[in-house]
N, C-alpha and C positions, 0 to 999 in steps of 0.2 A: 880771919877775913883777909881777902886779897882784893885790891883795887887795880884795875888795868886801864891804861890810857893809850890809845893809838894815835899815830900821826903819819903823814906822808902820802896820803891818797891824793888823787887829782885826775886831770884829764891828760891823756897821752895818746899819741898816734900809734897805729899798729906798727909793731916792730920796735917800739920804744921800751924804755926801762923806768921803773920806779922802785924805791926802797921804802917799805913800811917799817915803822918802829913802834915798839910797845914797851911801856915802862910800868912795872908793877910796884905797888907799895903795900904796906901792912905786913902780914905774916909770910914774907917772901922766903924765909928759910925753910918753910914747909912745902914749897912748890916742888913737885916731882916731874912735871911735864909742862912745857909751854908750847904754844902753836898758833896756827891761824886757820880759821874757817872763813867761808864766804857764802853769801846768799845773793843770787842773781834775781832780778825781778820775776815774780811768778814761779820761782823754784824754791826747793827746800835748801836749807843750810847744808853745806857740805864741807868735809874736812879737806884742807889743802896740804898742810905740812905740820909736823911736830918735831920737837927735839927734847930729849930727856935731860934731867939735871945731873945725871951720872957723869963721871969723868970721861971725857971724849965726846959726850953728847950724841947718843944714838938718834938718827933721824928717820923720818917717814915722809914720803911724798905721794900724793895721788898721781895716777899714771899720766894724766893730761898735763901736768906741770913738770914732770921729770925732765931734767936737762935744761930747763928754762928758769926755774925758781930755786933759790937757795935760802934755807933757814939757818940762822946761827944766833948763838947767845953772845951778848956783850961781855966785857970783862966783869961788869957788875952782874950778879946773879939775877937781878930783877929786870933785865932787859932782853928782848928778843927782836930779831929783825927778819924781814922777808925781802930778799933781793929778787925782783921780778924782771926778767929780761925777755926779749922777743914777745912782748905782750900782744895778745890777739883780742879781737872784739868779744870772743867767748869768755875772756877773763873779766869782763865788766861785771862788777858786783860790789856789794858792801862787804868789806873784809873786817872780821872780828878777831881780836886777840883773845887767846884762851889760855887758862892755866888750871892745872889740877893740883890740889893740895889737900892731903889728908882725906881723900875720898870725896871732896867737894869740887865741883866745876865752877869756874869763874869766867866772866866774859867782860870785854870792854864794850864801849858804846858803838864802835864801828867807825870805819873810815871808807869813804866811797872812792872806788877806782873805776874810771870810765875810759875805755879804749875805743877811740873813734877818730876817723879822719875828717 
């Protein structure tokens, strides 16, 4: 079992930045991938970015955030961050931390990001 807790959401103006944090607990040594999904009002949840637990940490980004968002792991293996720059109103959503461990997907409760002037 893995538990995930997100923080760092909030209200930001277009063009601004936020950093989301996620801390995992439980069977963290079994985590192979951590990442972030988001769900905007009235839309399906979508994958934003992932990073593997392998040395060097292979990353993936959805096209709409490439060059603006950066995902990275902390020194502790149970943390993952999402640095979001040049935020746009279209980035408004609830952001969920995600972890995959031994074939099981885990989710945090979500943190809301609102981009508005």
